[in-house]
SETORDREN-65590 format. One line per field, with one value per residue: residue number from 1; chain; x, y, z of N, C-alpha, C in turn. Coordinates in steps of 0.2 Angstrom, whole numbers, plus 5000, padded with zeros to 4 digits. Atoms other than C-alpha are relative to their C-alpha. Last residue first. Layout:
SETORDREN-65590
tike (NUM|...);
guvo (A|...);
n.px (X|...);
n.py (Y|...);
n.pz (Z|...);
ca.px (X|...);
ca.py (Y|...);
ca.pz (Z|...);
c.px (X|...);
c.py (Y|...);
c.pz (Z|...);
This chain:
SETORDREN-65590
tike (358|357|356|355|354|353|352|351|350|349|348|347|346|345|344|343|342|341|340|339|338|337|336|335|334|333|332|331|330|329|328|327|326|325|324|323|322|321|320|319|318|317|316|315|314|313|312|311|310|309|308|307|306|305|304|303|302|301|300|299|298|297|296|295|294|293|292|291|290|289|288|287|286|285|284|283|282|281|280|279|278|277|276|275|274|273|272|271|270|269|268|267|266|265|264|263|262|261|260|259|258|257|256|255|254|253|252|251|250|249|248|247|246|245|244|243|242|241|240|239|238|237|236|235|234|233|232|231|230|229|228|227|226|225|224|223|222|221|220|219|218|217|216|215|214|213|212|211|210|209|208|207|206|205|204|203|202|201|200|199|198|197|196|195|194|193|192|191|190|189|188|187|186|185|184|183|182|181|180|179|178|177|176|175|174|173|172|171|170|169|168|167|166|165|164|163|162|161|160|159|158|157|156|155|154|153|152|151|150|149|148|147|146|145|144|143|142|141|140|139|138|137|136|135|134|133|132|131|130|129|128|127|126|125|124|123|122|121|120|119|118|117|116|115|114|113|112|111|110|109|108|107|106|105|104|103|102|101|100|99|98|97|96|95|94|93|92|91|90|89|88|87|86|85|84|83|82|81|80|79|78|77|76|75|74|73|72|71|70|69|68|67|66|65|64|63|62|61|60|59|58|57|56|55|54|53|52|51|50|49|48|47|46|45|44|43|42|41|40|39|38|37|36|35|34|33|32|31|30|29|28|27|26|25|24|23|22|21|20|19|18|17|16|15|14|13|12|11|10|9|8|7|6|5|4|3|2|1);
guvo (A|A|A|A|A|A|A|A|A|A|A|A|A|A|A|A|A|A|A|A|A|A|A|A|A|A|A|A|A|A|A|A|A|A|A|A|A|A|A|A|A|A|A|A|A|A|A|A|A|A|A|A|A|A|A|A|A|A|A|A|A|A|A|A|A|A|A|A|A|A|A|A|A|A|A|A|A|A|A|A|A|A|A|A|A|A|A|A|A|A|A|A|A|A|A|A|A|A|A|A|A|A|A|A|A|A|A|A|A|A|A|A|A|A|A|A|A|A|A|A|A|A|A|A|A|A|A|A|A|A|A|A|A|A|A|A|A|A|A|A|A|A|A|A|A|A|A|A|A|A|A|A|A|A|A|A|A|A|A|A|A|A|A|A|A|A|A|A|A|A|A|A|A|A|A|A|A|A|A|A|A|A|A|A|A|A|A|A|A|A|A|A|A|A|A|A|A|A|A|A|A|A|A|A|A|A|A|A|A|A|A|A|A|A|A|A|A|A|A|A|A|A|A|A|A|A|A|A|A|A|A|A|A|A|A|A|A|A|A|A|A|A|A|A|A|A|A|A|A|A|A|A|A|A|A|A|A|A|A|A|A|A|A|A|A|A|A|A|A|A|A|A|A|A|A|A|A|A|A|A|A|A|A|A|A|A|A|A|A|A|A|A|A|A|A|A|A|A|A|A|A|A|A|A|A|A|A|A|A|A|A|A|A|A|A|A|A|A|A|A|A|A|A|A|A|A|A|A|A|A|A|A|A|A|A|A|A|A|A|A|A|A|A|A|A|A|A|A|A|A|A|A|A|A|A|A|A|A);
n.px (5001|4994|4994|4996|4996|5001|5006|4998|4996|5005|5004|4996|4997|5006|5001|4994|5002|5006|4998|4998|5005|4997|5000|5007|5004|5005|5001|4997|4995|4994|5002|5000|5006|5004|4998|5004|4997|5005|4997|5004|5000|4996|4995|4993|4997|5004|4999|4993|4999|5003|4995|4995|5001|5002|4994|4999|5006|5000|5006|5000|5007|5004|4998|5001|5007|5001|5005|5004|5004|5007|5000|4999|4994|4995|4999|4998|4993|4996|4998|4998|4993|4998|5000|4999|4997|5004|4998|4993|4995|5004|4998|5005|5005|5005|5004|4997|5005|5003|5005|5006|5004|5008|5004|5005|5006|5004|4999|4994|4994|4997|4998|4995|4994|4997|4997|4994|4995|4999|4996|4994|4997|5002|4996|5003|5007|5000|5001|5007|5000|5007|5003|5006|5006|5003|5000|4993|4998|5004|4997|4993|5001|5003|4994|4996|4994|4995|5000|4993|4997|5003|5007|4999|5006|5000|5002|5000|5006|5006|4999|4999|5007|5003|4995|5001|5002|4995|4995|4993|5002|4994|4998|5001|5000|5002|4996|5004|4998|5006|5003|4996|5000|5006|5000|4995|5002|5006|4997|4997|5006|5002|4996|4993|4995|4997|4995|4995|5002|5002|4994|4998|5001|5007|5001|5006|4999|4995|4996|5000|4998|5002|4997|4993|4996|4995|5003|5006|4997|4997|5006|5003|4996|5002|5007|5001|4998|5004|5006|4998|4997|5000|4998|4993|4998|5002|4997|5004|4995|5003|4997|5000|5004|5007|5001|5000|5004|4998|5006|5004|5001|4998|5000|4996|5003|4995|5002|5003|5007|5000|4993|4995|5001|5005|5006|4998|4999|5006|4999|5002|4995|4994|5002|5000|4993|4996|5002|4997|4993|5000|5001|4994|4994|5002|4999|4993|4998|5003|4995|4994|5001|5001|4994|4998|5001|5006|5007|5004|5007|5000|4997|5003|5007|4999|4999|5007|5005|4997|5002|5007|5001|4998|5005|4996|5005|5003|5007|5004|5003|4997|4993|4998|5001|4994|4994|5000|4998|4993|4998|5001|4995|4994|5000|4998|4993|4996|5000|4996|4993|4998|5000|4994|4994|5000|4996|4993|4998|4999|4995|4994|4999|4997|4993|4996|4999|4996|4993|4998|4997|4994);
n.py (4996|4995|5004|5003|4995|5002|4997|4993|5000|5002|4994|4995|5004|5001|4994|4998|5003|4997|4994|4995|4994|4993|4997|4999|4995|4998|5004|5007|5001|5003|5006|5006|5003|4995|5001|4995|5000|5002|5001|5004|4999|4994|5002|4997|5004|4999|4994|5000|5004|4996|4995|5003|5002|4994|4997|5001|4997|4993|4997|5002|5001|5004|5007|5003|5002|5000|5005|4998|5006|4998|4999|4993|4998|5004|5001|4994|4999|5005|4998|4993|5000|5000|4993|5001|4994|4998|5002|5003|4995|4994|4999|4996|5003|5004|5005|5007|5005|5001|5005|5000|5006|4999|5005|4996|5000|4996|4993|4998|5003|4996|4994|5001|5001|4993|4998|5003|4996|4993|5001|5002|4993|4997|4999|5005|5002|5005|5006|5002|5007|5002|5006|5002|4998|4994|4994|4998|4997|4994|4995|4998|4995|4994|4997|4997|5001|5005|4998|5000|5007|5005|5002|5008|5004|5007|5005|4996|5000|4997|4995|4994|4997|4996|4995|4995|4994|4997|4996|5004|5007|5004|5006|5006|5006|5006|5005|5005|4999|4997|4994|4994|4997|4997|4994|4995|4997|4996|4994|4996|4997|4995|4994|5000|4998|4993|5001|4995|4993|4998|4998|5004|5006|5001|5007|5002|5007|5001|5006|5003|5007|5004|5006|5001|5006|4998|5001|4996|4993|5000|5000|4994|4996|5001|4998|4992|4998|5002|4996|4994|4995|5003|4995|5002|5007|5006|5001|5001|5002|5004|4999|5005|4999|4999|4994|5002|5006|5003|5004|4996|4993|5002|4994|5001|4996|4999|5001|4994|4998|4993|4998|5000|4994|5000|4996|4993|4999|4996|4993|4998|5000|4996|4993|4999|5000|4994|4995|5001|4998|4993|4997|5002|4995|4994|5000|4999|4993|4996|5001|4997|4993|4999|5000|5007|5000|5004|4998|5003|4998|4995|5002|5006|4998|4997|5005|5003|4996|5000|5006|4999|4996|5004|5004|5006|5005|4997|4999|5005|5004|5007|4999|4997|5006|5005|4996|4999|5007|5001|4996|5004|5006|4996|4997|5006|5001|4995|5001|5006|4998|4996|5004|5003|4995|4999|5006|5000|4994|5002|5005|4996|4997|5005|5001|4995|5001|5005|4998|4995|5004|5003);
n.pz (4994|5000|5003|4994|4996|4993|4997|4998|4994|4994|4998|4995|4995|4996|4997|4995|4994|4997|4998|5005|5002|5001|4993|4997|5003|4995|4994|5001|4996|5004|5004|4996|5003|5004|5007|5005|5007|5005|5007|5004|5008|5002|5005|4998|4995|4994|4997|4999|4994|4994|4998|4997|4994|4995|4998|4992|4997|5001|5003|5007|5003|4995|5000|5007|5001|5007|5002|5006|5003|5003|5007|5000|5003|4999|4993|4998|5002|4997|4993|5000|5000|4993|4997|4992|4996|4994|4993|5002|5001|5002|5007|5003|5004|4996|5003|4999|5001|5007|5000|5004|5000|5000|5002|5004|4996|5003|4999|5005|4997|4995|5003|5005|4996|4999|5007|5001|4996|5003|5006|4998|4998|4994|4994|4995|5002|5005|4996|5001|5000|4998|5003|4997|5003|4997|5004|5000|4993|4999|5005|4997|4994|5003|5003|4995|5004|4997|4993|4998|5002|4996|5000|5000|4998|5002|4995|4994|4995|5003|5004|4996|4998|5005|5002|4995|5003|5004|4997|4999|4998|5003|4997|5005|4996|5003|4997|4996|4993|4996|5003|5000|4994|4999|5005|4998|4994|5001|5003|4994|4997|5004|4999|4996|5004|4998|4994|5001|4999|5006|5003|5006|4998|5001|4999|4999|4999|5005|5000|5007|5000|5006|5001|5001|4997|4995|4994|4999|4999|4993|4995|5000|4996|4993|5000|5000|4994|4995|5001|4998|5005|5007|5004|5004|4998|5004|5006|5005|5005|5006|5006|5005|5005|4998|4996|4993|4999|4994|4998|4997|5004|5008|5005|5006|5005|5005|5006|5005|4998|5002|5002|4994|4996|4995|5003|5002|5007|5003|5001|5006|5005|4998|5001|5007|5003|4998|5004|5007|4999|5000|5007|5004|4998|5003|5007|5001|4998|5006|5006|4999|5000|5008|5004|5002|5007|5002|5000|4994|4999|4995|4994|4998|4998|4994|4995|4999|4996|4993|4996|4999|4994|4994|4998|4997|4997|4994|5001|4997|5006|5000|5000|5007|5005|5000|5002|5007|5003|5000|5005|5007|5000|5001|5007|5004|4998|5004|5007|5001|5000|5006|5006|4999|5001|5008|5004|4998|5004|5007|5001|4999|5007|5005|4998|5002|5007|5001|4999|5005|5006|4998);
ca.px (5104|5110|5099|5086|5081|5075|5074|5092|5087|5073|5085|5098|5086|5077|5094|5099|5082|5085|5103|5098|5098|5107|5099|5092|5108|5120|5134|5137|5124|5113|5097|5105|5107|5117|5122|5121|5126|5123|5134|5128|5140|5142|5127|5118|5101|5092|5105|5104|5085|5084|5096|5085|5070|5078|5087|5071|5064|5081|5082|5098|5094|5111|5121|5113|5110|5129|5129|5144|5152|5165|5178|5179|5173|5160|5147|5149|5149|5133|5125|5127|5125|5107|5103|5108|5102|5097|5104|5098|5080|5064|5075|5076|5086|5100|5116|5122|5119|5132|5138|5153|5167|5178|5197|5210|5220|5234|5248|5249|5238|5225|5222|5221|5210|5198|5196|5194|5180|5171|5173|5165|5151|5148|5152|5140|5142|5158|5157|5164|5181|5183|5202|5210|5227|5245|5249|5253|5236|5230|5244|5239|5220|5225|5236|5221|5208|5195|5184|5188|5171|5163|5174|5190|5189|5204|5201|5209|5213|5225|5243|5238|5230|5247|5254|5238|5238|5249|5238|5224|5205|5206|5189|5187|5185|5189|5189|5182|5190|5180|5195|5205|5191|5188|5206|5207|5192|5198|5215|5207|5197|5213|5220|5207|5193|5180|5176|5160|5152|5158|5167|5151|5150|5159|5174|5175|5191|5188|5172|5167|5164|5164|5166|5164|5146|5139|5123|5129|5146|5138|5128|5144|5153|5139|5141|5160|5160|5150|5160|5177|5170|5164|5168|5158|5144|5143|5144|5140|5148|5137|5141|5130|5136|5143|5161|5164|5169|5177|5176|5190|5199|5197|5198|5193|5187|5190|5178|5185|5186|5202|5208|5192|5182|5189|5198|5215|5207|5208|5221|5216|5227|5216|5201|5209|5214|5197|5189|5199|5194|5175|5177|5185|5172|5158|5167|5167|5149|5145|5157|5147|5131|5138|5144|5127|5125|5123|5137|5153|5163|5182|5184|5172|5179|5197|5191|5184|5200|5211|5200|5203|5221|5222|5211|5224|5217|5230|5242|5260|5271|5282|5278|5260|5259|5266|5253|5239|5245|5244|5226|5222|5229|5218|5203|5206|5206|5190|5182|5188|5180|5164|5163|5166|5153|5141|5146|5141|5124|5121|5124|5113|5099|5101|5099|5084|5076|5079|5072|5056|5055|5054);
ca.py (5576|5570|5554|5562|5574|5560|5570|5565|5547|5551|5562|5548|5534|5546|5551|5533|5529|5542|5535|5517|5506|5489|5473|5465|5468|5458|5458|5463|5477|5479|5480|5491|5506|5520|5508|5511|5498|5501|5503|5511|5518|5520|5508|5513|5504|5518|5519|5501|5501|5516|5507|5491|5501|5510|5494|5483|5487|5484|5467|5457|5459|5457|5461|5478|5483|5483|5488|5497|5495|5506|5497|5498|5480|5471|5484|5490|5472|5468|5484|5480|5461|5464|5468|5451|5454|5437|5434|5435|5439|5429|5413|5410|5395|5405|5413|5429|5447|5460|5466|5476|5480|5495|5493|5506|5496|5490|5483|5465|5460|5472|5462|5445|5452|5457|5439|5435|5447|5439|5422|5428|5436|5419|5416|5408|5420|5429|5446|5460|5468|5486|5490|5507|5508|5508|5490|5475|5471|5469|5456|5447|5447|5440|5426|5422|5420|5418|5433|5429|5424|5439|5452|5460|5479|5490|5508|5523|5513|5515|5513|5502|5490|5486|5480|5471|5461|5447|5444|5439|5444|5463|5472|5490|5507|5524|5541|5555|5572|5572|5570|5560|5548|5545|5541|5530|5520|5518|5512|5499|5492|5490|5481|5468|5470|5460|5441|5441|5425|5408|5403|5403|5409|5425|5433|5450|5459|5477|5480|5498|5508|5527|5537|5555|5559|5577|5571|5579|5571|5554|5557|5562|5546|5536|5544|5543|5524|5520|5531|5523|5506|5490|5492|5480|5482|5501|5514|5520|5521|5532|5539|5540|5551|5546|5548|5530|5534|5551|5556|5569|5560|5543|5545|5529|5533|5520|5522|5523|5507|5500|5483|5479|5486|5472|5474|5470|5454|5452|5439|5423|5418|5424|5417|5400|5400|5406|5392|5379|5387|5386|5368|5364|5374|5364|5348|5353|5356|5339|5330|5338|5332|5314|5313|5317|5334|5331|5326|5319|5321|5318|5302|5307|5324|5316|5305|5320|5329|5315|5313|5331|5329|5314|5324|5338|5351|5366|5357|5360|5370|5376|5395|5391|5379|5393|5406|5394|5390|5409|5410|5395|5404|5420|5409|5400|5417|5421|5405|5408|5425|5419|5405|5417|5428|5413|5408|5425|5425|5407|5413|5428|5416|5406|5422|5427|5410|5411|5428|5422|5407|5419);
ca.pz (5469|5452|5451|5462|5448|5437|5421|5417|5416|5404|5393|5393|5386|5374|5367|5366|5357|5344|5341|5340|5355|5355|5362|5346|5335|5346|5334|5316|5317|5302|5312|5326|5314|5322|5336|5355|5369|5388|5403|5419|5432|5451|5455|5471|5471|5462|5449|5444|5445|5434|5422|5422|5418|5404|5396|5397|5379|5371|5377|5381|5399|5408|5392|5389|5407|5411|5429|5437|5454|5462|5473|5492|5494|5505|5506|5488|5482|5492|5487|5468|5469|5474|5456|5450|5432|5425|5408|5390|5397|5397|5397|5416|5421|5427|5420|5428|5423|5419|5436|5433|5446|5442|5447|5449|5462|5451|5461|5456|5471|5464|5449|5456|5470|5457|5452|5471|5472|5458|5465|5481|5472|5464|5446|5433|5418|5425|5433|5422|5427|5422|5423|5425|5418|5425|5420|5431|5437|5419|5416|5432|5427|5409|5417|5428|5415|5428|5423|5405|5399|5408|5400|5405|5400|5400|5403|5394|5379|5364|5370|5384|5372|5365|5381|5386|5370|5376|5390|5379|5379|5379|5380|5376|5386|5378|5385|5375|5369|5352|5340|5352|5355|5337|5333|5349|5344|5327|5333|5345|5330|5320|5335|5334|5321|5330|5331|5320|5322|5315|5331|5340|5358|5354|5361|5352|5352|5346|5356|5359|5375|5376|5392|5392|5391|5388|5379|5363|5365|5367|5351|5342|5348|5340|5323|5325|5329|5314|5302|5308|5305|5313|5332|5341|5354|5350|5363|5381|5398|5409|5426|5442|5456|5472|5468|5463|5445|5444|5426|5423|5410|5419|5438|5448|5466|5479|5494|5511|5523|5515|5521|5530|5516|5505|5488|5497|5504|5523|5528|5536|5550|5564|5556|5555|5573|5578|5568|5577|5594|5589|5584|5601|5611|5601|5605|5623|5624|5615|5628|5642|5635|5631|5649|5657|5666|5685|5684|5690|5674|5676|5666|5652|5651|5650|5636|5626|5629|5623|5608|5603|5606|5594|5581|5580|5568|5566|5555|5560|5549|5564|5562|5558|5573|5584|5578|5581|5598|5601|5595|5606|5621|5618|5615|5632|5641|5631|5637|5655|5655|5648|5661|5675|5669|5667|5685|5692|5683|5690|5707|5705|5698|5714|5725|5715|5717|5736|5737|5728|5740|5755);
c.px (5006|5000|5006|5006|5004|5005|4999|4994|5002|5004|4995|4995|5003|5002|4994|4998|5005|4999|4994|5001|5003|4995|5003|5001|4994|4995|4995|5000|5003|5006|5005|4998|5001|4995|4996|5003|4995|5003|4994|5003|4995|5000|5004|5005|5007|5003|4997|5002|5007|5001|4997|5005|5006|4998|4998|5006|5001|4994|5000|4994|5000|4993|4996|5001|4999|4993|5000|4995|4996|4997|4993|5000|5000|5007|5007|5001|5002|5008|5004|5001|5003|5007|5003|5001|5000|5004|4996|5003|5007|5005|4996|5002|4995|4996|4996|4995|5004|4995|4996|4996|4994|4997|4992|4995|4994|4993|4995|5001|5006|5006|5003|5003|5007|5006|5003|5003|5007|5005|5002|5006|5007|5003|4996|5004|4997|4992|4999|5000|4992|5000|4993|4998|4994|4994|4997|5001|5007|5002|4996|5003|5007|4999|4998|5006|5006|5005|5005|5001|5007|5004|4998|4993|5002|4995|5000|4998|5002|4994|4993|5001|5001|4994|4998|5005|4999|4998|5005|5005|5007|4999|5006|5003|4999|5001|4997|5005|4996|5002|4994|4997|5004|5000|4994|5000|5004|4997|4994|5002|5002|4994|4998|5003|5007|5006|5003|5005|5005|4997|4999|5006|5001|4999|4993|5000|4994|5002|5005|5004|5000|5003|4996|5003|5007|5003|5005|4997|4994|5002|5002|4994|4997|5003|4998|4993|4999|5001|4995|4993|5001|5003|5000|5001|5007|5002|4998|5004|4995|5006|4998|5004|5000|4995|4993|4999|5000|4995|5002|4993|4995|4998|5002|4999|5005|4997|5006|4999|4997|4993|5000|5007|5004|4999|4995|4994|5002|5002|4994|5001|4998|5005|5005|4998|5000|5007|5003|4998|5004|5008|5001|4999|5006|5006|4998|5002|5007|5002|4998|5005|5006|4998|5000|5007|5003|4999|4998|4993|4996|4992|4998|5002|4996|4993|5001|5001|4994|4996|5002|4997|4993|4999|5002|4994|5004|4995|4996|4993|4996|4997|5003|5007|5001|5000|5006|5006|5000|5003|5008|5003|5000|5006|5007|5001|5003|5007|5004|5000|5005|5007|5002|5002|5006|5005|5000|5004|5008|5003|5002|5006|5007|5002|5003|5007|5004|5001|5005|5007|5002|5003);
c.py (4999|5004|5005|4997|4997|5004|4998|5003|5006|4999|4998|5005|5005|4997|5000|5007|5001|4997|5004|5007|5003|5005|5007|5004|5001|5006|5003|4996|4993|4999|4997|4994|4992|4996|5004|4998|5004|5001|4998|4999|4995|5002|5007|4999|5001|4996|5001|5006|5000|4996|5004|5005|4997|4998|5006|5004|5000|5004|5007|5002|4998|4999|4996|4992|4997|4997|5001|4994|5003|4995|5003|5002|5008|5002|4996|5000|5007|5002|4995|5002|5007|4999|5001|5007|4999|5005|5002|4997|4996|5005|5006|5002|5004|4996|4996|4995|4993|4995|5000|4994|5001|4993|5002|4995|5004|5000|5005|5008|5002|4998|5005|5006|4998|5000|5007|5001|4997|5004|5006|4999|4999|5007|5003|5002|4996|4997|4994|4993|4998|4993|4999|4993|4997|5002|5006|5006|5003|5003|5007|5005|5002|5005|5007|5003|5003|4998|4996|5002|5000|4993|4994|4998|4992|4996|4993|4995|5004|5001|5003|5007|5006|5004|5005|5006|5006|5006|5003|5004|4996|4993|4997|4994|4994|4994|4993|4995|4995|5000|5003|5006|5006|5004|5004|5006|5006|5003|5004|5007|5005|5003|5006|5007|5000|5002|5007|5001|5005|5007|5003|5002|4995|4992|4998|4992|4997|4992|4999|4994|4998|4993|4996|4994|5000|4994|5002|4999|5004|5007|5000|5001|5007|5005|4999|5002|5008|5003|4998|5004|5007|5005|4997|5006|4999|4993|4994|4999|4997|4998|4995|5002|4995|5002|5002|5006|4998|4995|4997|4997|5004|5007|4998|5006|4999|5004|5001|4997|5006|5002|5007|5002|4999|5007|5001|5004|5007|5002|5003|5007|5002|5000|5004|5007|5001|5000|5007|5006|4999|5002|5007|5002|4998|5006|5006|4999|5001|5007|5005|5000|5004|5008|5003|5001|4993|5000|5007|5002|4997|5002|5004|4997|4994|5003|5003|4994|4997|5004|4999|4994|5001|5004|4995|4995|4994|4995|5002|5001|4995|4996|4993|5000|5003|4994|4995|5003|5000|4993|5000|5004|4996|4995|5003|5002|4994|4999|5005|4998|4995|5002|5004|4995|4997|5005|5001|4995|5000|5006|4998|4995|5004|5003|4994|4999|5006|4999|4995|5002|5005|4996);
c.pz (5005|5007|5002|4998|5005|5004|5007|5003|5003|5006|5006|5002|5005|5007|5005|5003|5006|5007|5003|5003|4994|4999|4999|5006|5004|4998|5004|5006|4999|5004|4996|4995|5002|4996|4996|4993|4995|4993|4996|4993|4997|4993|4999|4995|5002|5006|5007|5004|5003|5006|5006|5002|5004|5007|5005|5002|5008|5004|5000|4996|4993|4997|5005|5000|4993|4999|4993|4998|4994|4996|4997|4993|5000|4997|5002|5008|5003|4999|5004|5008|5001|5000|5007|5003|5007|5004|5005|5006|4998|4998|4998|4993|4996|4996|5004|4996|5001|4999|4993|5001|4996|4999|5000|4996|4997|5004|4997|5000|4996|5004|5005|4997|4996|5004|5001|4993|5000|5003|4997|4995|5003|5001|5006|5007|5006|5000|4995|5004|5000|4999|5002|4997|5004|4996|5004|4996|4999|5006|5001|4995|5002|5006|4997|4998|5004|4996|5004|5007|5002|4999|5004|5001|5000|5003|4996|5006|5006|5005|4997|4996|5004|5001|4995|4998|5004|4996|4996|5003|5001|5003|4997|5003|4995|5004|4998|5003|5004|5008|5004|4996|5001|5007|5002|4995|5003|5006|4998|4997|5006|5003|4995|5001|5003|4995|5001|5006|5000|5000|4993|4996|4994|5001|4999|5002|5002|4999|4994|5000|4992|5000|4995|4998|4998|5004|5006|5007|5001|5002|5007|5004|5000|5005|5008|5001|5001|5007|5006|5000|5004|4995|4993|4996|4997|5003|4997|4993|4994|4995|4995|4993|4994|4995|5003|5004|5007|5002|5007|5003|5003|4997|4993|4996|4994|4994|4995|4993|4995|5001|4999|4999|5006|5004|5006|4997|4999|4993|4996|4999|4993|4995|5001|4998|4993|4998|5002|4995|4993|5000|5000|4993|4995|5002|4997|4993|4998|5001|4994|4994|5001|5000|4993|4996|4998|4992|5003|5000|5006|5002|5006|5007|5002|5003|5007|5005|5001|5005|5007|5004|5001|5006|5006|5003|5002|5003|5006|4998|5002|4994|4999|4999|4993|4995|5000|4996|4993|4998|5000|4994|4994|4999|4999|4993|4996|5002|4996|4993|4999|5001|4994|4994|5000|4999|4993|4997|5001|4995|4993|5000|5000|4994|4996|5002|4997|4992|4999|5001|4994|4994);
């Protein structure tokens, strides 16, 4: 008999819970409408006077058995959730987000479809030093069947006394070699005023880590009809990285490739710390293809191959690495660049992993 009474009481509780749920959702719909009216009238969403009035009413009308402080706490949570509902309803989905575009963006560059589910490779010297140097590396890329060649013409360096690049002359060298061998060129641009000139020479405009939040540069890159490879800032969160990409896409250019290149941490065993988990997070949160720069993230020639394997295994759409005919004489980043034989070994090893191209 007592068991039946317990079940009956529980049934009453279940019915009341459903009524509460229905009332909460009805309250939520009204709250959303109030939020819209406030936005139209320019009124702040949070109203502390009204919240205090609600808590006072609860104290006046509460007849137990719950204590007044308990009921007030419950209503404060409802009030907080209602405010969050208004803010969430007003918050626009980012143009780079999956909510805005569920399907993958594929960036086509001279037949290379970055984001098509297959790994692509962006290789070349850290800095353009001469026509001969670029041509030798380009021939090695061609031998491996690669299409995308990188090379720095504008080099933002930590020290003002380090090699700063050849500038426009470097872009011209890249363009000349690319035209001769039917390659596509990617190079970093550091100033908004150089974007217009860069369009003439480049197939992909790179915005480097130190310029990830150079908002004028992001806007300029978003205003031209060229793919953009955007590198994550040295200490940037993933959210900040996505907002930087939003600056570009908000100007009309959706041909964006995100590039994880390592972030600055306390660890000194590598040049930076490769945040490999950023790849699947970015691919889940955005519709943009994601590349991994294994050279700048590790800063170590001996780690390039395992880092590249990890990048591909976790779903990266492209891998970037640096190649130089004679790294010992390189004008920048000598310790982290592969020579030509090492590059061939690097590529042959990756290609031997049949699963990569499955």
